[in-house]
C-alpha positions in Angstrom: -59.6 195.4 -41.8 -61.1 195.8 -38.6 -65.0 195.2 -37.3 -66.3 196.9 -34.2 -68.9 195.5 -32.2 -71.2 197.6 -30.0 -73.6 197.1 -27.4 -76.9 198.6 -27.2 -75.9 201.7 -25.3 -73.6 202.4 -28.2 -70.4 201.2 -26.3 -67.5 199.4 -28.0 -67.6 195.7 -26.7 -65.3 194.1 -29.2 -62.9 194.7 -32.0 -61.8 191.9 -34.3 -58.5 192.9 -37.1 -57.9 190.4 -39.7 -55.1 190.8 -41.9 -55.1 190.0 -45.5 -52.0 187.8 -46.2 -49.2 189.3 -48.4 -49.0 186.3 -50.3 -51.3 183.6 -51.4 -50.9 179.6 -51.3 -49.8 179.9 -54.8 -47.2 182.5 -54.3 -45.8 180.6 -51.3 -45.5 177.3 -53.3 -44.1 179.2 -56.3 -41.4 180.6 -54.2 -40.6 177.3 -52.4 -40.4 175.6 -55.8 -37.9 178.7 -57.1 -35.6 178.1 -54.0 -35.8 174.1 -54.5 -34.5 174.9 -58.3 -32.1 177.3 -57.2 -30.6 175.3 -54.8 -30.0 172.9 -57.4 -27.7 175.1 -59.2 -23.9 175.7 -58.6 -23.5 179.0 -56.8 -20.6 180.2 -59.0 -21.7 179.5 -62.6 -25.5 179.1 -62.3 -25.3 175.3 -64.1 -27.0 172.1 -62.8 -24.8 170.7 -59.9 -25.9 167.4 -60.8 -24.1 167.9 -64.1 -21.6 170.3 -63.4 -19.8 169.1 -60.5 -17.4 166.2 -61.1 -18.0 163.8 -58.3 -16.4 160.5 -57.1 -16.9 157.6 -58.8 -17.8 158.9 -62.3 -16.2 156.7 -65.3 -13.5 158.8 -67.3 -16.0 158.8 -70.2 -18.5 160.9 -68.1 -15.8 163.0 -66.7 -14.8 163.7 -70.7 -18.2 164.2 -71.5 -18.9 166.9 -68.9 -15.6 168.8 -69.5 -16.3 169.0 -73.3 -19.9 170.4 -72.3 -18.8 173.7 -70.7 -16.3 176.2 -71.9 -15.1 179.2 -70.0 -15.1 182.5 -71.7 -13.4 185.8 -70.6 -14.3 189.0 -71.5 -13.4 192.2 -70.8 -16.1 195.3 -70.0 -15.1 198.7 -70.8 -17.4 200.3 -68.2 -16.5 197.7 -65.4 -12.7 198.4 -66.4 -13.0 201.6 -65.7 -14.5 201.3 -62.3 -12.0 198.5 -61.6 -9.3 200.9 -62.4 -10.7 203.6 -60.0 -11.0 201.1 -57.3 -7.0 200.5 -57.9 -7.5 196.9 -59.6 -4.5 195.9 -61.5 -4.3 196.9 -65.5 -4.2 193.6 -66.4 -7.3 192.3 -64.3 -9.4 195.6 -64.9 -12.7 194.9 -66.2 -12.2 191.2 -66.8 -15.0 188.6 -66.1 -15.1 184.9 -66.6 -18.2 182.7 -67.3 -19.2 179.6 -68.3 -21.2 178.5 -71.5 -23.3 175.3 -71.8 -22.4 174.0 -75.4 -25.2 171.5 -75.1 -28.0 174.4 -74.6 
């Protein structure tokens, strides 16, 4: 929005343009929180890094617990298979997707 100031003779002396922010302060902090939450997830499977990533120093029981928690599942999507074959993918791999299920949630 622009406001114009004129002198007594009607000449423009000053104009001030102010813009309304595209995002509110609440919008900004919601975006910051979303990015923080997203950075805590594994970029491959989307599960929490703190639990899904095995790090050095875990005892054997914890490693086994984490291994039992997640199950890799492979599916074949007919539509993706058609697109894959069109791109020249090997028939055995066409349309195959692997994803991870969290058995505790």
